[in-house]
N, CA, C, O and CB atoms as a CASP TS submission, in Angstrom:
PFRMAT TS
TARGET T0000
AUTHOR 0000-0000-0000
METHOD Language model
MODEL 1
PARENT N/A
ATOM      1  N   MET     1       1.031  -1.385   0.045  1.00  0.00           N
ATOM      2  CA  MET     1       0.067  -0.129  -0.159  1.00  0.00           C
ATOM      3  C   MET     1       1.024   1.290   0.057  1.00  0.00           C
ATOM      4  O   MET     1       0.896   2.284  -0.658  1.00  0.00           O
ATOM      5  CB  MET     1      -1.325  -0.190   1.107  1.00  0.00           C
ATOM      6  N   LEU     2       1.677   1.214   0.810  1.00  0.00           N
ATOM      7  CA  LEU     2       2.863   2.620   1.150  1.00  0.00           C
ATOM      8  C   LEU     2       3.544   2.764  -0.474  1.00  0.00           C
ATOM      9  O   LEU     2       3.653   3.885  -0.973  1.00  0.00           O
ATOM     10  CB  LEU     2       4.527   2.083   2.680  1.00  0.00           C
ATOM     11  N   TYR     3       3.949   1.616  -1.172  1.00  0.00           N
ATOM     12  CA  TYR     3       4.271   1.378  -2.638  1.00  0.00           C
ATOM     13  C   TYR     3       3.486   2.426  -3.630  1.00  0.00           C
ATOM     14  O   TYR     3       3.856   3.400  -4.286  1.00  0.00           O
ATOM     15  CB  TYR     3       3.845  -0.180  -3.023  1.00  0.00           C
ATOM     16  N   PHE     4       2.220   1.762  -3.429  1.00  0.00           N
ATOM     17  CA  PHE     4       1.390   2.623  -4.232  1.00  0.00           C
ATOM     18  C   PHE     4       0.979   4.198  -3.971  1.00  0.00           C
ATOM     19  O   PHE     4       0.835   4.942  -4.941  1.00  0.00           O
ATOM     20  CB  PHE     4       0.272   1.941  -4.274  1.00  0.00           C
ATOM     21  N   ILE     5       0.831   4.587  -2.881  1.00  0.00           N
ATOM     22  CA  ILE     5       0.909   6.001  -2.201  1.00  0.00           C
ATOM     23  C   ILE     5       2.096   6.681  -2.785  1.00  0.00           C
ATOM     24  O   ILE     5       2.012   7.795  -3.300  1.00  0.00           O
ATOM     25  CB  ILE     5       1.061   5.941  -0.551  1.00  0.00           C
ATOM     26  N   LEU     6       3.238   5.981  -2.698  1.00  0.00           N
ATOM     27  CA  LEU     6       4.338   6.979  -3.150  1.00  0.00           C
ATOM     28  C   LEU     6       4.468   6.949  -4.631  1.00  0.00           C
ATOM     29  O   LEU     6       5.160   7.805  -5.182  1.00  0.00           O
ATOM     30  CB  LEU     6       5.763   6.647  -2.510  1.00  0.00           C
ATOM     31  N   ILE     7       3.902   6.100  -5.269  1.00  0.00           N
ATOM     32  CA  ILE     7       4.276   6.217  -6.869  1.00  0.00           C
ATOM     33  C   ILE     7       2.948   6.616  -7.532  1.00  0.00           C
ATOM     34  O   ILE     7       2.918   6.742  -8.756  1.00  0.00           O
ATOM     35  CB  ILE     7       4.880   4.686  -7.598  1.00  0.00           C
ATOM     36  N   SER     8       1.767   6.837  -6.732  1.00  0.00           N
ATOM     37  CA  SER     8       0.572   7.423  -7.661  1.00  0.00           C
ATOM     38  C   SER     8       0.707   8.492  -8.475  1.00  0.00           C
ATOM     39  O   SER     8       0.289   8.530  -9.632  1.00  0.00           O
ATOM     40  CB  SER     8      -0.481   7.818  -6.959  1.00  0.00           C
ATOM     41  N   PRO     9       1.449   9.627  -7.743  1.00  0.00           N
ATOM     42  CA  PRO     9       1.766  10.928  -8.407  1.00  0.00           C
ATOM     43  C   PRO     9       2.392  10.629  -9.481  1.00  0.00           C
ATOM     44  O   PRO     9       2.187  11.512 -10.313  1.00  0.00           O
ATOM     45  CB  PRO     9       2.538  11.872  -7.673  1.00  0.00           C
ATOM     46  N   TYR    10       3.194   9.647  -9.956  1.00  0.00           N
ATOM     47  CA  TYR    10       3.955   9.592 -10.921  1.00  0.00           C
ATOM     48  C   TYR    10       3.040   8.290 -11.818  1.00  0.00           C
ATOM     49  O   TYR    10       3.576   7.452 -12.544  1.00  0.00           O
ATOM     50  CB  TYR    10       5.586   9.353 -10.378  1.00  0.00           C
ATOM     51  N   GLN    11       1.976   8.369 -11.615  1.00  0.00           N
ATOM     52  CA  GLN    11       1.337   7.261 -12.851  1.00  0.00           C
ATOM     53  C   GLN    11       1.388   7.724 -14.131  1.00  0.00           C
ATOM     54  O   GLN    11       1.564   6.929 -15.054  1.00  0.00           O
ATOM     55  CB  GLN    11      -0.214   6.893 -12.722  1.00  0.00           C
ATOM     56  N   PRO    12       1.242   9.054 -14.351  1.00  0.00           N
ATOM     57  CA  PRO    12       1.105   9.486 -15.570  1.00  0.00           C
ATOM     58  C   PRO    12       2.539   9.100 -16.456  1.00  0.00           C
ATOM     59  O   PRO    12       2.491   8.960 -17.678  1.00  0.00           O
ATOM     60  CB  PRO    12       0.750  11.031 -15.454  1.00  0.00           C
ATOM     61  N   THR    13       3.656   8.965 -15.773  1.00  0.00           N
ATOM     62  CA  THR    13       4.976   8.566 -16.301  1.00  0.00           C
ATOM     63  C   THR    13       5.089   7.156 -16.465  1.00  0.00           C
ATOM     64  O   THR    13       5.559   6.714 -17.514  1.00  0.00           O
ATOM     65  CB  THR    13       6.060   9.008 -15.454  1.00  0.00           C
ATOM     66  N   TYR    14       4.676   6.326 -15.464  1.00  0.00           N
ATOM     67  CA  TYR    14       5.047   4.850 -15.329  1.00  0.00           C
ATOM     68  C   TYR    14       4.228   4.422 -16.144  1.00  0.00           C
ATOM     69  O   TYR    14       4.632   3.325 -16.530  1.00  0.00           O
ATOM     70  CB  TYR    14       4.965   4.132 -14.015  1.00  0.00           C
ATOM     71  N   SER    15       3.011   4.771 -16.762  1.00  0.00           N
ATOM     72  CA  SER    15       2.018   3.582 -17.451  1.00  0.00           C
ATOM     73  C   SER    15       2.436   3.919 -18.908  1.00  0.00           C
ATOM     74  O   SER    15       1.537   3.698 -19.720  1.00  0.00           O
ATOM     75  CB  SER    15       0.083   3.735 -17.148  1.00  0.00           C
ATOM     76  N   TYR    16       3.333   4.295 -19.310  1.00  0.00           N
ATOM     77  CA  TYR    16       3.891   4.436 -20.747  1.00  0.00           C
ATOM     78  C   TYR    16       4.807   3.385 -21.116  1.00  0.00           C
ATOM     79  O   TYR    16       5.449   3.066 -20.116  1.00  0.00           O
ATOM     80  CB  TYR    16       4.624   5.730 -20.948  1.00  0.00           C
ATOM     81  N   PHE    17       5.066   2.859 -21.906  1.00  0.00           N
ATOM     82  CA  PHE    17       6.052   1.937 -22.338  1.00  0.00           C
ATOM     83  C   PHE    17       7.351   2.832 -22.971  1.00  0.00           C
ATOM     84  O   PHE    17       7.178   3.519 -23.977  1.00  0.00           O
ATOM     85  CB  PHE    17       5.345   0.893 -23.454  1.00  0.00           C
ATOM     86  N   TYR    18       8.462   2.772 -22.395  1.00  0.00           N
ATOM     87  CA  TYR    18       9.539   3.559 -23.087  1.00  0.00           C
ATOM     88  C   TYR    18      10.901   2.591 -23.640  1.00  0.00           C
ATOM     89  O   TYR    18      11.327   1.486 -23.304  1.00  0.00           O
ATOM     90  CB  TYR    18      10.059   4.732 -21.949  1.00  0.00           C
ATOM     91  N   ARG    19      11.182   3.260 -24.306  1.00  0.00           N
ATOM     92  CA  ARG    19      12.281   2.510 -24.891  1.00  0.00           C
ATOM     93  C   ARG    19      13.611   3.552 -25.216  1.00  0.00           C
ATOM     94  O   ARG    19      13.596   4.540 -25.949  1.00  0.00           O
ATOM     95  CB  ARG    19      11.689   1.766 -26.295  1.00  0.00           C
ATOM     96  N   PHE    20      14.815   2.977 -24.393  1.00  0.00           N
ATOM     97  CA  PHE    20      15.845   3.953 -24.319  1.00  0.00           C
ATOM     98  C   PHE    20      17.003   3.417 -25.620  1.00  0.00           C
ATOM     99  O   PHE    20      17.269   2.260 -25.947  1.00  0.00           O
ATOM    100  CB  PHE    20      16.521   3.965 -22.593  1.00  0.00           C
ATOM    101  N   ASP    21      17.391   4.347 -26.026  1.00  0.00           N
ATOM    102  CA  ASP    21      18.242   3.960 -27.186  1.00  0.00           C
ATOM    103  C   ASP    21      19.400   4.730 -26.905  1.00  0.00           C
ATOM    104  O   ASP    21      19.363   5.932 -26.640  1.00  0.00           O
ATOM    105  CB  ASP    21      17.643   4.244 -28.640  1.00  0.00           C
ATOM    106  N   ASN    22      20.933   3.699 -26.990  1.00  0.00           N
ATOM    107  CA  ASN    22      22.068   4.481 -26.704  1.00  0.00           C
ATOM    108  C   ASN    22      22.771   4.176 -27.849  1.00  0.00           C
ATOM    109  O   ASN    22      23.984   4.015 -27.712  1.00  0.00           O
ATOM    110  CB  ASN    22      22.803   4.217 -25.400  1.00  0.00           C
ATOM    111  N   SER    23      22.142   4.023 -29.277  1.00  0.00           N
ATOM    112  CA  SER    23      23.162   4.124 -30.315  1.00  0.00           C
ATOM    113  C   SER    23      23.936   5.030 -30.640  1.00  0.00           C
ATOM    114  O   SER    23      24.891   4.759 -31.369  1.00  0.00           O
ATOM    115  CB  SER    23      22.794   3.967 -31.222  1.00  0.00           C
ATOM    116  N   ASN    24      23.734   6.251 -30.211  1.00  0.00           N
ATOM    117  CA  ASN    24      24.666   7.176 -30.633  1.00  0.00           C
ATOM    118  C   ASN    24      25.830   7.291 -29.647  1.00  0.00           C
ATOM    119  O   ASN    24      26.945   7.588 -30.076  1.00  0.00           O
ATOM    120  CB  ASN    24      24.006   8.462 -30.840  1.00  0.00           C
ATOM    121  N   ILE    25      25.643   7.091 -28.479  1.00  0.00           N
ATOM    122  CA  ILE    25      26.838   6.994 -27.910  1.00  0.00           C
ATOM    123  C   ILE    25      27.786   5.711 -28.119  1.00  0.00           C
ATOM    124  O   ILE    25      29.000   5.775 -27.928  1.00  0.00           O
ATOM    125  CB  ILE    25      26.567   7.174 -26.634  1.00  0.00           C
ATOM    126  N   ARG    26      27.230   4.728 -28.462  1.00  0.00           N
ATOM    127  CA  ARG    26      27.996   3.336 -29.007  1.00  0.00           C
ATOM    128  C   ARG    26      28.659   3.623 -30.102  1.00  0.00           C
ATOM    129  O   ARG    26      29.749   3.079 -30.278  1.00  0.00           O
ATOM    130  CB  ARG    26      27.094   2.111 -29.390  1.00  0.00           C
ATOM    131  N   GLN    27      28.123   4.567 -31.098  1.00  0.00           N
ATOM    132  CA  GLN    27      28.771   4.988 -32.271  1.00  0.00           C
ATOM    133  C   GLN    27      29.590   5.824 -32.020  1.00  0.00           C
ATOM    134  O   GLN    27      30.345   6.020 -32.972  1.00  0.00           O
ATOM    135  CB  GLN    27      28.064   5.429 -33.187  1.00  0.00           C
ATOM    136  N   LEU    28      29.887   6.706 -30.739  1.00  0.00           N
ATOM    137  CA  LEU    28      30.804   7.589 -30.522  1.00  0.00           C
ATOM    138  C   LEU    28      31.740   6.739 -29.924  1.00  0.00           C
ATOM    139  O   LEU    28      32.872   7.184 -30.117  1.00  0.00           O
ATOM    140  CB  LEU    28      30.404   8.752 -29.786  1.00  0.00           C
ATOM    141  N   TYR    29      31.740   5.712 -29.285  1.00  0.00           N
ATOM    142  CA  TYR    29      32.736   4.633 -28.602  1.00  0.00           C
ATOM    143  C   TYR    29      33.609   4.215 -29.907  1.00  0.00           C
ATOM    144  O   TYR    29      34.804   4.432 -30.109  1.00  0.00           O
ATOM    145  CB  TYR    29      31.842   3.142 -27.815  1.00  0.00           C
ATOM    146  N   GLU    30      32.696   3.573 -30.707  1.00  0.00           N
ATOM    147  CA  GLU    30      33.154   2.763 -31.834  1.00  0.00           C
ATOM    148  C   GLU    30      34.450   3.898 -32.628  1.00  0.00           C
ATOM    149  O   GLU    30      35.568   3.557 -33.012  1.00  0.00           O
ATOM    150  CB  GLU    30      31.594   2.328 -32.961  1.00  0.00           C
ATOM    151  N   ASP    31      33.853   5.226 -32.684  1.00  0.00           N
ATOM    152  CA  ASP    31      34.555   6.021 -33.594  1.00  0.00           C
ATOM    153  C   ASP    31      36.066   6.153 -32.875  1.00  0.00           C
ATOM    154  O   ASP    31      37.102   6.257 -33.531  1.00  0.00           O
ATOM    155  CB  ASP    31      33.734   7.498 -33.854  1.00  0.00           C
ATOM    156  N   LEU    32      36.008   6.131 -31.447  1.00  0.00           N
ATOM    157  CA  LEU    32      37.219   6.599 -30.740  1.00  0.00           C
ATOM    158  C   LEU    32      38.463   5.532 -31.246  1.00  0.00           C
ATOM    159  O   LEU    32      38.340   4.365 -31.619  1.00  0.00           O
ATOM    160  CB  LEU    32      36.933   6.571 -28.973  1.00  0.00           C
ATOM    161  N   SER    33      39.764   6.399 -31.114  1.00  0.00           N
ATOM    162  CA  SER    33      40.705   5.361 -31.542  1.00  0.00           C
ATOM    163  C   SER    33      41.043   4.493 -30.051  1.00  0.00           C
ATOM    164  O   SER    33      40.364   4.636 -29.034  1.00  0.00           O
ATOM    165  CB  SER    33      42.176   6.143 -32.320  1.00  0.00           C
ATOM    166  N   THR    34      42.029   3.734 -30.145  1.00  0.00           N
ATOM    167  CA  THR    34      42.264   2.809 -29.130  1.00  0.00           C
ATOM    168  C   THR    34      42.964   3.528 -28.040  1.00  0.00           C
ATOM    169  O   THR    34      42.661   3.096 -26.928  1.00  0.00           O
ATOM    170  CB  THR    34      43.033   1.631 -29.619  1.00  0.00           C
ATOM    171  N   GLU    35      43.982   4.694 -28.048  1.00  0.00           N
ATOM    172  CA  GLU    35      44.450   5.379 -26.993  1.00  0.00           C
ATOM    173  C   GLU    35      43.261   6.359 -26.400  1.00  0.00           C
ATOM    174  O   GLU    35      43.327   6.788 -25.248  1.00  0.00           O
ATOM    175  CB  GLU    35      45.724   6.131 -27.457  1.00  0.00           C
ATOM    176  N   GLU    36      42.327   6.629 -27.159  1.00  0.00           N
ATOM    177  CA  GLU    36      41.120   7.424 -26.725  1.00  0.00           C
ATOM    178  C   GLU    36      40.242   6.677 -25.814  1.00  0.00           C
ATOM    179  O   GLU    36      39.730   7.163 -24.806  1.00  0.00           O
ATOM    180  CB  GLU    36      40.299   7.860 -27.904  1.00  0.00           C
ATOM    181  N   LYS    37      40.092   5.441 -26.233  1.00  0.00           N
ATOM    182  CA  LYS    37      39.215   4.065 -25.651  1.00  0.00           C
ATOM    183  C   LYS    37      39.954   3.954 -24.300  1.00  0.00           C
ATOM    184  O   LYS    37      39.178   3.846 -23.350  1.00  0.00           O
ATOM    185  CB  LYS    37      39.364   2.401 -26.700  1.00  0.00           C
ATOM    186  N   GLN    38      41.290   3.955 -23.976  1.00  0.00           N
ATOM    187  CA  GLN    38      42.025   3.967 -23.193  1.00  0.00           C
ATOM    188  C   GLN    38      41.456   4.647 -21.811  1.00  0.00           C
ATOM    189  O   GLN    38      40.997   4.287 -20.727  1.00  0.00           O
ATOM    190  CB  GLN    38      43.051   4.458 -23.791  1.00  0.00           C
ATOM    191  N   VAL    39      41.808   6.002 -22.608  1.00  0.00           N
ATOM    192  CA  VAL    39      41.646   7.375 -21.530  1.00  0.00           C
ATOM    193  C   VAL    39      40.235   7.595 -20.973  1.00  0.00           C
ATOM    194  O   VAL    39      40.037   7.743 -19.767  1.00  0.00           O
ATOM    195  CB  VAL    39      42.010   8.869 -22.328  1.00  0.00           C
ATOM    196  N   PHE    40      39.365   7.611 -21.794  1.00  0.00           N
ATOM    197  CA  PHE    40      38.028   7.616 -21.472  1.00  0.00           C
ATOM    198  C   PHE    40      36.970   6.359 -20.936  1.00  0.00           C
ATOM    199  O   PHE    40      35.964   6.526 -20.246  1.00  0.00           O
ATOM    200  CB  PHE    40      37.602   8.081 -22.561  1.00  0.00           C
ATOM    201  N   GLY    41      37.448   5.191 -21.407  1.00  0.00           N
ATOM    202  CA  GLY    41      36.729   3.839 -21.045  1.00  0.00           C
ATOM    203  C   GLY    41      35.522   3.837 -20.778  1.00  0.00           C
ATOM    204  O   GLY    41      35.338   3.484 -19.613  1.00  0.00           O
ATOM    205  N   PHE    42      34.081   4.204 -21.634  1.00  0.00           N
ATOM    206  CA  PHE    42      33.142   3.900 -21.068  1.00  0.00           C
ATOM    207  C   PHE    42      32.522   3.073 -21.758  1.00  0.00           C
ATOM    208  O   PHE    42      31.426   3.379 -22.228  1.00  0.00           O
ATOM    209  CB  PHE    42      32.549   4.755 -20.716  1.00  0.00           C
ATOM    210  N   ASP    43      33.129   1.741 -21.990  1.00  0.00           N
ATOM    211  CA  ASP    43      32.487   0.391 -22.678  1.00  0.00           C
ATOM    212  C   ASP    43      31.267   0.197 -21.863  1.00  0.00           C
ATOM    213  O   ASP    43      31.369   0.166 -20.637  1.00  0.00           O
ATOM    214  CB  ASP    43      33.500  -1.064 -22.622  1.00  0.00           C
ATOM    215  N   PHE    44      30.156   0.067 -22.429  1.00  0.00           N
ATOM    216  CA  PHE    44      28.909  -0.331 -21.667  1.00  0.00           C
ATOM    217  C   PHE    44      28.945  -1.754 -21.175  1.00  0.00           C
ATOM    218  O   PHE    44      28.290  -2.062 -20.180  1.00  0.00           O
ATOM    219  CB  PHE    44      27.663  -0.161 -22.544  1.00  0.00           C
ATOM    220  N   ASN    45      29.690  -2.653 -21.832  1.00  0.00           N
ATOM    221  CA  ASN    45      29.975  -4.112 -21.607  1.00  0.00           C
ATOM    222  C   ASN    45      30.633  -4.262 -20.192  1.00  0.00           C
ATOM    223  O   ASN    45      30.384  -5.218 -19.458  1.00  0.00           O
ATOM    224  CB  ASN    45      30.964  -4.711 -22.779  1.00  0.00           C
ATOM    225  N   ASP    46      31.592  -3.127 -19.827  1.00  0.00           N
ATOM    226  CA  ASP    46      32.169  -3.101 -18.405  1.00  0.00           C
ATOM    227  C   ASP    46      31.244  -3.062 -17.297  1.00  0.00           C
ATOM    228  O   ASP    46      31.481  -3.693 -16.267  1.00  0.00           O
ATOM    229  CB  ASP    46      33.014  -1.967 -18.225  1.00  0.00           C
ATOM    230  N   ILE    47      30.174  -2.340 -17.446  1.00  0.00           N
ATOM    231  CA  ILE    47      29.121  -1.868 -16.199  1.00  0.00           C
ATOM    232  C   ILE    47      28.483  -3.223 -15.686  1.00  0.00           C
ATOM    233  O   ILE    47      28.090  -4.170 -16.366  1.00  0.00           O
ATOM    234  CB  ILE    47      27.742  -0.720 -16.775  1.00  0.00           C
ATOM    235  N   ASP    48      28.481  -3.083 -14.416  1.00  0.00           N
ATOM    236  CA  ASP    48      27.854  -4.235 -13.693  1.00  0.00           C
ATOM    237  C   ASP    48      26.451  -3.647 -13.430  1.00  0.00           C
ATOM    238  O   ASP    48      26.261  -2.876 -12.489  1.00  0.00           O
ATOM    239  CB  ASP    48      28.681  -4.712 -12.267  1.00  0.00           C
ATOM    240  N   TRP    49      25.166  -4.141 -14.544  1.00  0.00           N
ATOM    241  CA  TRP    49      24.414  -3.452 -14.224  1.00  0.00           C
ATOM    242  C   TRP    49      23.313  -3.531 -13.039  1.00  0.00           C
ATOM    243  O   TRP    49      22.482  -2.705 -12.659  1.00  0.00           O
ATOM    244  CB  TRP    49      24.093  -3.330 -15.160  1.00  0.00           C
ATOM    245  N   ASP    50      23.609  -4.781 -12.622  1.00  0.00           N
ATOM    246  CA  ASP    50      22.728  -5.514 -11.384  1.00  0.00           C
ATOM    247  C   ASP    50      23.283  -4.537 -10.239  1.00  0.00           C
ATOM    248  O   ASP    50      22.454  -3.911  -9.579  1.00  0.00           O
ATOM    249  CB  ASP    50      23.120  -7.446 -11.035  1.00  0.00           C
ATOM    250  N   THR    51      24.476  -4.399 -10.010  1.00  0.00           N
ATOM    251  CA  THR    51      25.141  -3.599  -8.695  1.00  0.00           C
ATOM    252  C   THR    51      24.570  -2.370  -9.232  1.00  0.00           C
ATOM    253  O   THR    51      23.608  -1.998  -8.559  1.00  0.00           O
ATOM    254  CB  THR    51      27.020  -3.580  -8.400  1.00  0.00           C
ATOM    255  N   TYR    52      24.878  -1.524 -10.343  1.00  0.00           N
ATOM    256  CA  TYR    52      24.473  -0.057 -10.209  1.00  0.00           C
ATOM    257  C   TYR    52      23.051  -0.181  -9.937  1.00  0.00           C
ATOM    258  O   TYR    52      22.706   0.593  -9.044  1.00  0.00           O
ATOM    259  CB  TYR    52      24.769   0.890 -11.524  1.00  0.00           C
ATOM    260  N   MET    53      22.077  -0.917 -10.420  1.00  0.00           N
ATOM    261  CA  MET    53      20.677  -0.392 -10.099  1.00  0.00           C
ATOM    262  C   MET    53      20.257  -0.668  -8.756  1.00  0.00           C
ATOM    263  O   MET    53      19.357  -0.009  -8.236  1.00  0.00           O
ATOM    264  CB  MET    53      19.647  -0.962 -10.996  1.00  0.00           C
ATOM    265  N   LYS    54      21.028  -1.879  -7.982  1.00  0.00           N
ATOM    266  CA  LYS    54      20.550  -1.767  -6.767  1.00  0.00           C
ATOM    267  C   LYS    54      21.369  -1.048  -5.532  1.00  0.00           C
ATOM    268  O   LYS    54      20.973  -0.853  -4.383  1.00  0.00           O
ATOM    269  CB  LYS    54      20.264  -3.017  -6.490  1.00  0.00           C
ATOM    270  N   LYS    55      22.577  -0.732  -6.103  1.00  0.00           N
ATOM    271  CA  LYS    55      23.209   0.297  -5.180  1.00  0.00           C
ATOM    272  C   LYS    55      23.304   1.724  -5.192  1.00  0.00           C
ATOM    273  O   LYS    55      23.502   2.493  -4.251  1.00  0.00           O
ATOM    274  CB  LYS    55      24.291   0.056  -5.118  1.00  0.00           C
ATOM    275  N   ILE    56      23.072   2.032  -6.832  1.00  0.00           N
ATOM    276  CA  ILE    56      23.322   3.561  -7.005  1.00  0.00           C
ATOM    277  C   ILE    56      21.933   4.159  -7.655  1.00  0.00           C
ATOM    278  O   ILE    56      21.449   5.153  -7.114  1.00  0.00           O
ATOM    279  CB  ILE    56      24.734   3.872  -8.078  1.00  0.00           C
ATOM    280  N   HIS    57      21.338   3.638  -8.691  1.00  0.00           N
ATOM    281  CA  HIS    57      19.861   4.030  -9.219  1.00  0.00           C
ATOM    282  C   HIS    57      18.835   3.781  -7.603  1.00  0.00           C
ATOM    283  O   HIS    57      18.396   4.731  -6.954  1.00  0.00           O
ATOM    284  CB  HIS    57      19.285   2.680 -10.841  1.00  0.00           C
ATOM    285  N   ILE    58      18.743   3.120  -7.434  1.00  0.00           N
ATOM    286  CA  ILE    58      17.524   2.769  -6.257  1.00  0.00           C
ATOM    287  C   ILE    58      17.793   3.409  -5.440  1.00  0.00           C
ATOM    288  O   ILE    58      16.897   4.164  -5.062  1.00  0.00           O
ATOM    289  CB  ILE    58      17.292   1.458  -5.631  1.00  0.00           C
ATOM    290  N   GLN    59      19.154   3.483  -4.705  1.00  0.00           N
ATOM    291  CA  GLN    59      19.128   4.206  -3.639  1.00  0.00           C
ATOM    292  C   GLN    59      19.210   5.585  -3.837  1.00  0.00           C
ATOM    293  O   GLN    59      19.036   6.270  -2.829  1.00  0.00           O
ATOM    294  CB  GLN    59      20.008   3.822  -2.870  1.00  0.00           C
ATOM    295  N   GLY    60      19.492   6.309  -5.167  1.00  0.00           N
ATOM    296  CA  GLY    60      19.331   7.749  -5.508  1.00  0.00           C
ATOM    297  C   GLY    60      17.832   8.030  -5.471  1.00  0.00           C
ATOM    298  O   GLY    60      17.337   9.012  -4.918  1.00  0.00           O
ATOM    299  N   LEU    61      17.061   6.944  -6.198  1.00  0.00           N
ATOM    300  CA  LEU    61      15.683   7.172  -6.001  1.00  0.00           C
ATOM    301  C   LEU    61      15.295   7.514  -4.504  1.00  0.00           C
ATOM    302  O   LEU    61      14.732   8.545  -4.136  1.00  0.00           O
ATOM    303  CB  LEU    61      14.950   5.959  -6.476  1.00  0.00           C
ATOM    304  N   ARG    62      15.591   6.747  -3.929  1.00  0.00           N
ATOM    305  CA  ARG    62      15.058   6.846  -2.291  1.00  0.00           C
ATOM    306  C   ARG    62      15.676   8.115  -1.660  1.00  0.00           C
ATOM    307  O   ARG    62      15.239   8.614  -0.623  1.00  0.00           O
ATOM    308  CB  ARG    62      15.596   5.431  -1.273  1.00  0.00           C
ATOM    309  N   LYS    63      16.459   8.478  -2.182  1.00  0.00           N
ATOM    310  CA  LYS    63      17.239   9.602  -1.146  1.00  0.00           C
ATOM    311  C   LYS    63      16.720  10.671  -1.985  1.00  0.00           C
ATOM    312  O   LYS    63      16.231  11.506  -1.225  1.00  0.00           O
ATOM    313  CB  LYS    63      19.158   9.594  -0.930  1.00  0.00           C
ATOM    314  N   HIS    64      16.587  11.067  -3.300  1.00  0.00           N
ATOM    315  CA  HIS    64      16.396  12.042  -3.992  1.00  0.00           C
ATOM    316  C   HIS    64      14.976  12.498  -4.352  1.00  0.00           C
ATOM    317  O   HIS    64      14.524  13.643  -4.354  1.00  0.00           O
ATOM    318  CB  HIS    64      17.075  11.815  -4.947  1.00  0.00           C
ATOM    319  N   VAL    65      14.333  11.247  -4.678  1.00  0.00           N
ATOM    320  CA  VAL    65      12.907  11.387  -5.263  1.00  0.00           C
ATOM    321  C   VAL    65      11.907  11.092  -4.042  1.00  0.00           C
ATOM    322  O   VAL    65      10.938  11.830  -3.861  1.00  0.00           O
ATOM    323  CB  VAL    65      12.639  10.272  -6.581  1.00  0.00           C
ATOM    324  N   LEU    66      12.170   9.984  -3.206  1.00  0.00           N
ATOM    325  CA  LEU    66      11.042   9.428  -2.226  1.00  0.00           C
ATOM    326  C   LEU    66      11.431  10.426  -1.309  1.00  0.00           C
ATOM    327  O   LEU    66      10.473  10.877  -0.681  1.00  0.00           O
ATOM    328  CB  LEU    66      11.058   7.746  -1.635  1.00  0.00           C
ATOM    329  N   LYS    67      12.843  11.059  -0.945  1.00  0.00           N
ATOM    330  CA  LYS    67      13.208  11.790   0.329  1.00  0.00           C
ATOM    331  C   LYS    67      13.035  10.923   1.374  1.00  0.00           C
ATOM    332  O   LYS    67      12.151  11.091   2.215  1.00  0.00           O
ATOM    333  CB  LYS    67      12.420  13.024   0.598  1.00  0.00           C
ATOM    334  N   GLY    68      14.016   9.763   1.395  1.00  0.00           N
ATOM    335  CA  GLY    68      13.884   8.852   2.250  1.00  0.00           C
ATOM    336  C   GLY    68      12.643   7.763   2.749  1.00  0.00           C
ATOM    337  O   GLY    68      12.640   6.811   3.530  1.00  0.00           O
ATOM    338  N   LEU    69      11.500   8.462   1.811  1.00  0.00           N
ATOM    339  CA  LEU    69      10.387   7.604   2.325  1.00  0.00           C
ATOM    340  C   LEU    69      10.274   6.437   1.794  1.00  0.00           C
ATOM    341  O   LEU    69       9.310   5.823   2.251  1.00  0.00           O
ATOM    342  CB  LEU    69       9.201   8.125   2.204  1.00  0.00           C
ATOM    343  N   GLY    70      11.087   5.673   0.724  1.00  0.00           N
ATOM    344  CA  GLY    70      11.210   4.500   0.003  1.00  0.00           C
ATOM    345  C   GLY    70      12.027   3.424   0.754  1.00  0.00           C
ATOM    346  O   GLY    70      12.104   2.258   0.365  1.00  0.00           O
ATOM    347  N   SER    71      12.607   3.891   1.820  1.00  0.00           N
ATOM    348  CA  SER    71      13.696   2.736   2.614  1.00  0.00           C
ATOM    349  C   SER    71      13.131   1.696   3.195  1.00  0.00           C
ATOM    350  O   SER    71      13.807   0.849   3.779  1.00  0.00           O
ATOM    351  CB  SER    71      14.530   3.272   3.790  1.00  0.00           C
ATOM    352  N   LYS    72      11.771   1.636   3.099  1.00  0.00           N
ATOM    353  CA  LYS    72      11.103   0.576   3.586  1.00  0.00           C
ATOM    354  C   LYS    72      10.697  -0.351   2.337  1.00  0.00           C
ATOM    355  O   LYS    72      10.181  -1.452   2.528  1.00  0.00           O
ATOM    356  CB  LYS    72       9.909   1.076   4.428  1.00  0.00           C
ATOM    357  N   LEU    73      10.930   0.098   1.177  1.00  0.00           N
ATOM    358  CA  LEU    73      10.497  -0.499  -0.087  1.00  0.00           C
ATOM    359  C   LEU    73      11.387  -1.685  -0.499  1.00  0.00           C
ATOM    360  O   LEU    73      11.156  -2.297  -1.541  1.00  0.00           O
ATOM    361  CB  LEU    73      10.501   0.563  -1.190  1.00  0.00           C
TER
END
């Protein structure tokens, strides 16, 4: 119930299907030289998405969007 109360103001945004496209950033990465790839190193294959979502993204939502109210979700 608490989840529904906290999320209900955002219903118009989560009721849609979104598709995120990162093809531009992938193309930019492919266009980098080997040296530039070592310097800037933002290969998406190196990201541990499970850890990122659990330890960074969700925690940031709780802190900044839910203002601490989502700590029990």
